[in-house]
PyMOL commands that place a pseudoatom at each C-alpha (Angstrom):
pseudoatom trace, name=CA, resn=MET, resi=1, chain=A, elem=C, hetatm=0, pos=[-95.343, 63.358, -42.387]
pseudoatom trace, name=CA, resn=ASN, resi=2, chain=A, elem=C, hetatm=0, pos=[-97.316, 61.680, -39.786]
pseudoatom trace, name=CA, resn=ARG, resi=3, chain=A, elem=C, hetatm=0, pos=[-96.837, 61.629, -35.977]
pseudoatom trace, name=CA, resn=VAL, resi=4, chain=A, elem=C, hetatm=0, pos=[-97.901, 58.859, -33.859]
pseudoatom trace, name=CA, resn=HIS, resi=5, chain=A, elem=C, hetatm=0, pos=[-97.389, 57.738, -30.226]
pseudoatom trace, name=CA, resn=ILE, resi=6, chain=A, elem=C, hetatm=0, pos=[-94.911, 54.745, -29.813]
pseudoatom trace, name=CA, resn=LYS, resi=7, chain=A, elem=C, hetatm=0, pos=[-97.079, 52.474, -28.356]
pseudoatom trace, name=CA, resn=GLU, resi=8, chain=A, elem=C, hetatm=0, pos=[-99.446, 52.859, -31.435]
pseudoatom trace, name=CA, resn=PHE, resi=9, chain=A, elem=C, hetatm=0, pos=[-96.427, 52.852, -34.015]
pseudoatom trace, name=CA, resn=ALA, resi=10, chain=A, elem=C, hetatm=0, pos=[-95.533, 49.366, -32.344]
pseudoatom trace, name=CA, resn=ASN, resi=11, chain=A, elem=C, hetatm=0, pos=[-99.064, 48.233, -32.225]
pseudoatom trace, name=CA, resn=GLN, resi=12, chain=A, elem=C, hetatm=0, pos=[-99.461, 48.732, -36.125]
pseudoatom trace, name=CA, resn=LEU, resi=13, chain=A, elem=C, hetatm=0, pos=[-95.759, 47.257, -36.869]
pseudoatom trace, name=CA, resn=GLY, resi=14, chain=A, elem=C, hetatm=0, pos=[-95.171, 45.021, -34.046]
pseudoatom trace, name=CA, resn=GLN, resi=15, chain=A, elem=C, hetatm=0, pos=[-92.197, 45.800, -31.638]
pseudoatom trace, name=CA, resn=THR, resi=16, chain=A, elem=C, hetatm=0, pos=[-89.509, 44.006, -33.626]
pseudoatom trace, name=CA, resn=GLU, resi=17, chain=A, elem=C, hetatm=0, pos=[-90.250, 45.659, -36.755]
pseudoatom trace, name=CA, resn=ALA, resi=18, chain=A, elem=C, hetatm=0, pos=[-90.703, 48.859, -34.968]
pseudoatom trace, name=CA, resn=ALA, resi=19, chain=A, elem=C, hetatm=0, pos=[-87.455, 48.923, -33.067]
pseudoatom trace, name=CA, resn=VAL, resi=20, chain=A, elem=C, hetatm=0, pos=[-85.576, 47.972, -36.111]
pseudoatom trace, name=CA, resn=LEU, resi=21, chain=A, elem=C, hetatm=0, pos=[-87.075, 51.132, -37.868]
pseudoatom trace, name=CA, resn=LEU, resi=22, chain=A, elem=C, hetatm=0, pos=[-86.156, 53.111, -35.003]
pseudoatom trace, name=CA, resn=GLY, resi=23, chain=A, elem=C, hetatm=0, pos=[-82.608, 51.843, -34.641]
pseudoatom trace, name=CA, resn=MET, resi=24, chain=A, elem=C, hetatm=0, pos=[-83.033, 50.141, -31.443]
pseudoatom trace, name=CA, resn=THR, resi=25, chain=A, elem=C, hetatm=0, pos=[-83.411, 46.902, -29.860]
pseudoatom trace, name=CA, resn=GLN, resi=26, chain=A, elem=C, hetatm=0, pos=[-87.008, 45.412, -29.199]
pseudoatom trace, name=CA, resn=GLY, resi=27, chain=A, elem=C, hetatm=0, pos=[-86.204, 45.443, -25.316]
pseudoatom trace, name=CA, resn=GLY, resi=28, chain=A, elem=C, hetatm=0, pos=[-85.597, 49.078, -25.193]
pseudoatom trace, name=CA, resn=LEU, resi=29, chain=A, elem=C, hetatm=0, pos=[-88.683, 49.826, -27.260]
pseudoatom trace, name=CA, resn=SER, resi=30, chain=A, elem=C, hetatm=0, pos=[-90.739, 47.299, -24.776]
pseudoatom trace, name=CA, resn=LYS, resi=31, chain=A, elem=C, hetatm=0, pos=[-89.205, 49.190, -21.937]
pseudoatom trace, name=CA, resn=ALA, resi=32, chain=A, elem=C, hetatm=0, pos=[-90.176, 52.677, -23.146]
pseudoatom trace, name=CA, resn=ILE, resi=33, chain=A, elem=C, hetatm=0, pos=[-93.841, 51.433, -23.552]
pseudoatom trace, name=CA, resn=ARG, resi=34, chain=A, elem=C, hetatm=0, pos=[-93.986, 49.534, -20.189]
pseudoatom trace, name=CA, resn=VAL, resi=35, chain=A, elem=C, hetatm=0, pos=[-92.839, 52.816, -18.400]
pseudoatom trace, name=CA, resn=GLY, resi=36, chain=A, elem=C, hetatm=0, pos=[-95.047, 55.096, -20.225]
pseudoatom trace, name=CA, resn=ARG, resi=37, chain=A, elem=C, hetatm=0, pos=[-92.490, 57.252, -21.841]
pseudoatom trace, name=CA, resn=ASP, resi=38, chain=A, elem=C, hetatm=0, pos=[-94.073, 60.024, -23.829]
pseudoatom trace, name=CA, resn=VAL, resi=39, chain=A, elem=C, hetatm=0, pos=[-92.475, 59.321, -27.348]
pseudoatom trace, name=CA, resn=TYR, resi=40, chain=A, elem=C, hetatm=0, pos=[-93.729, 60.353, -30.698]
pseudoatom trace, name=CA, resn=VAL, resi=41, chain=A, elem=C, hetatm=0, pos=[-92.614, 58.644, -34.047]
pseudoatom trace, name=CA, resn=THR, resi=42, chain=A, elem=C, hetatm=0, pos=[-92.589, 60.773, -37.410]
pseudoatom trace, name=CA, resn=LYS, resi=43, chain=A, elem=C, hetatm=0, pos=[-92.382, 59.449, -40.659]
pseudoatom trace, name=CA, resn=GLN, resi=44, chain=A, elem=C, hetatm=0, pos=[-89.983, 61.457, -42.556]
pseudoatom trace, name=CA, resn=ASP, resi=45, chain=A, elem=C, hetatm=0, pos=[-90.625, 62.222, -46.560]
pseudoatom trace, name=CA, resn=ASP, resi=46, chain=A, elem=C, hetatm=0, pos=[-87.617, 59.759, -47.364]
pseudoatom trace, name=CA, resn=GLY, resi=47, chain=A, elem=C, hetatm=0, pos=[-89.423, 57.123, -45.661]
pseudoatom trace, name=CA, resn=THR, resi=48, chain=A, elem=C, hetatm=0, pos=[-87.355, 56.862, -42.564]
pseudoatom trace, name=CA, resn=TYR, resi=49, chain=A, elem=C, hetatm=0, pos=[-88.453, 57.484, -38.934]
pseudoatom trace, name=CA, resn=THR, resi=50, chain=A, elem=C, hetatm=0, pos=[-87.576, 59.362, -36.093]
pseudoatom trace, name=CA, resn=ALA, resi=51, chain=A, elem=C, hetatm=0, pos=[-88.484, 59.665, -32.539]
pseudoatom trace, name=CA, resn=GLU, resi=52, chain=A, elem=C, hetatm=0, pos=[-88.866, 62.376, -30.037]
pseudoatom trace, name=CA, resn=GLU, resi=53, chain=A, elem=C, hetatm=0, pos=[-89.816, 62.302, -26.372]
pseudoatom trace, name=CA, resn=VAL, resi=54, chain=A, elem=C, hetatm=0, pos=[-91.635, 64.957, -24.649]
pseudoatom trace, name=CA, resn=ARG, resi=55, chain=A, elem=C, hetatm=0, pos=[-90.519, 65.913, -21.169]
pseudoatom trace, name=CA, resn=PRO, resi=56, chain=A, elem=C, hetatm=0, pos=[-91.169, 68.586, -18.843]
pseudoatom trace, name=CA, resn=PHE, resi=57, chain=A, elem=C, hetatm=0, pos=[-88.701, 71.304, -18.468]
pseudoatom trace, name=CA, resn=PRO, resi=58, chain=A, elem=C, hetatm=0, pos=[-86.506, 71.256, -16.283]
pseudoatom trace, name=CA, resn=SER, resi=59, chain=A, elem=C, hetatm=0, pos=[-86.787, 67.341, -16.631]
pseudoatom trace, name=CA, resn=GLN, resi=60, chain=A, elem=C, hetatm=0, pos=[-84.940, 66.702, -13.310]
pseudoatom trace, name=CA, resn=THR, resi=61, chain=A, elem=C, hetatm=0, pos=[-86.745, 67.262, -10.180]
pseudoatom trace, name=CA, resn=ILE, resi=62, chain=A, elem=C, hetatm=0, pos=[-85.385, 69.157, -7.061]
pseudoatom trace, name=CA, resn=ALA, resi=63, chain=A, elem=C, hetatm=0, pos=[-84.973, 67.131, -4.210]
pseudoatom trace, name=CA, resn=LYS, resi=64, chain=A, elem=C, hetatm=0, pos=[-87.073, 68.145, -1.307]
pseudoatom trace, name=CA, resn=LYS, resi=65, chain=A, elem=C, hetatm=0, pos=[-85.055, 68.955, 2.147]
pseudoatom trace, name=CA, resn=SER, resi=66, chain=A, elem=C, hetatm=0, pos=[-86.111, 66.691, 4.788]
pseudoatom trace, name=CA, resn=ALA, resi=67, chain=A, elem=C, hetatm=0, pos=[-87.026, 68.004, 8.219]
pseudoatom trace, name=CA, resn=ALA, resi=68, chain=A, elem=C, hetatm=0, pos=[-84.817, 67.065, 10.960]
for i in range(1, 68): cmd.bond("trace and resi %d" % i, "trace and resi %d" % (i + 1))
show_as sticks, trace
zoom trace
């Protein structure tokens, strides 16, 4: 199995082909790259591709209380 960042994956194959292999739209792939999502693509033994996003836990930030 080979794990690469989604940006590198898209650069190697082109965004359209990369999106098809991941089961998503080219626009969705483009946006994920543009906003800097930390996604890694892995080629499975059967030739399919999966993607995982690395996010901090917990992923939601707690709103700060405003000083009144």
